[in-house]
N, C-alpha and C positions, 0 to 999 in steps of 0.2 A: 851483836846486833843492837843498834841504837833504839832508844825507847819510842820515838815517833814511828820509826819503820815497823817495830814490833806491834804497835797498836794498829797500824794500817793493815798489816798482815792478818792480825786477829779478826778485824772487822770484815776483811775480805772472806776469811774462812767462815765466819758466822753467817754472812749474807748468802753463801753458797750451800749451807746446810739445808737438808730437806725440812719442810715445815713439819711440826708435830701434829698428831692426830686431832687434837682439840681445835687447832687453828684450821685445819682442813674442814672439820665439821661445822665450825662457826661460818666459814666462808660459804660452804654449800647451803646452809640454812638461810643466810642472808640472800643468796642467789635464787633460792626457791620462792622467797617472798617477793622478789622483784620480777614481774611478768616480762619485762623488756629484756632481761639479760638471759641468755642461754647458757646452760652448763653443759660442757662436754664431759662425758664420763669416759675416761681412758683406762681406768684401773690403776696399775702400779706406775708411779712416777719414775721417770728416767733420772737417775743419778747424774748430777752435773759434775764434770771434771773440775778439779781445782785448777785456777790459773797457773801457768807455768812462769817462773821467774827468768827474765832474759835481760841482757845487758843493752847498751845503746848501739852496739853493732854486733852481728851474729853471722855465722856461716849458715847458709840455708841451701837446700836442694830443690830443684824443679825437676822431678823424675819424668814427668810427661814430655818434657822438652829435651831430655837427655843430659841435663845439667846436674852433676853430682854435688858440686859445691860452688857457691858464689858468695862473696862478701857482701852483706847488706847493711845499710844503715837504717836504724829504727828511727822514724820520724813521725811523732804524734802530731806535728804541725801540718803534715800533709794528709789530705783526706784519701787520696788514691795512691796506689803503689805503682812504681815505674821500673822498667827493666831496660838496660842499655841494649839497644838493637840498631843495627845499621844494615844497609842493603835491603831494606823492607820492600817486599814484592807482593801486592795483593794478587790473588788468583781465585778461580772458582773451582770447587771440587763437588761434582754432582751439581746440585742446585744451591749449595751453600757457599757463602764467601769465606775464604781462607787467607791467611797471610803467611809468607815465608820470610825468614830474616836470619841474619848472622848475628852471633853473639861472641864477645870476647869475655869469658867468665872471670879472668884474672886482671886485677888492676895493673896498669902500667905494662901490660904484656899483650901485644896484638898478634903474637905467633899462634896461640891456641884459638881456633875458631870452631864453634859449634853451629851447624846449620839446623834451624828449627822451623817447624810448621805447626800452625795451630788454627782452629776455627776462629773467626772473627765474631766476637760477641756484640760489637757496635763500634762507634766512633765517638769520641768525647772531646770537648774543649776543655783544656787544662792550662791553668796559669803556672808558668814555671817560676823557679826561685828568682829569676831575673825579672819577672813581672810581665814577660810576653805571654800571649795566649796562643797555644798550639792545638791543632786538630790531631788527635792521636788515635791509633787503633787500640781497641781494648780486647784482650783475650782472656779466657778463664782457664786456669791450670791448677795443679795441686802444688802446695807448698809443703816442704818438709823441713820442720824446725826441731832439732833434737830428735826425740823419738816419736813426735806427733806429726800428723799430716792432715791438711784440710784444703778445701778448694778456695782460691782467691782469684780476684780480678787484677790484671796488670795492664798498664798502658805501655806502649812501646815508643821509646824515644832514644835519640842519640845522647848519651851521658858521658861522651869523651872528655868534656870540660870538667866533669864532677869527679870527686874522689872515689865514689863507690859506683859499682856497676849496677846496683839494685837499690831501691829505696822502698821500704816497707811502711805504708801509710796506716793510719788508725782504723780504717775500715776493715783491712785484712786481719788486725790483731784484736779487735774489739771482743771482749769477754773471754779471751783465750790466754792473755798474757798480762803479767805485771812487769813493768820495766824499771830497772835499777840503773839511772843514768850515770852512776859512778863506776860501772863494771862493764866488761866486754866478754864476749864469747862464752857465756854461761851455758848455753844449750850444748855446745861441743864438749865442754868439760864433762857434762852428764853422760855423754856417750862413751868417753874415755874412761869412766870410773868402773 
C-alpha cells in the first residue's frame, strides 16, 4: 500500500471513530449554555460502518427488480445513478404511478431480458454525458454491493450507446464507499473469499 493511500485510509478510519466521553461532555455543556440550540438525548450512539473499498467498476445486484448482477461503472462525476432501461411504460397501480421497463443486464448481449416494475418516485431533468437534457423517471430500489445493501434512487434511460448498463453516481455512494480508481471488482472478490 503506498504512503498517500495509507494516510487517507488512516484519516478516514479516524473520522469514523466514535467521539470520546470528554468530547461529548464538552459538546453537551456548550449546548446547554446556548438557549437557541436544542440537544436531543438519544442515549447510546449508533456505531457507523467503516466505508467499503470498491474499484472503478463493480458487479452490483438490484434484488427488488429481480436483477442478480449487472456491471456498473462508478462515476463520482455524476450526481445521480442511471440504469439502462428500454420499453419504458408508465402505468397506475392503485392511486400510485408506477413504471414497467425491460432491462438487458449483460453488456453486448440483448438475449437476456428482465421485465421490471417499480413505483415512480418522480421525474427529473438530467444532463447526459453528451450534454443533452433528458426528462427521466426516477425509482427507488435496493442496491446490493458486496455484502452490503442500501436504498438508492435510479433514473431510467437507454444506455445502449454506453459501455455499462448501470452508472452509480456519488449520491448513491456517499459515506458508504472509498473508491480505488486503479482497481476493479473489489466487492466481488470479497464475496468469493
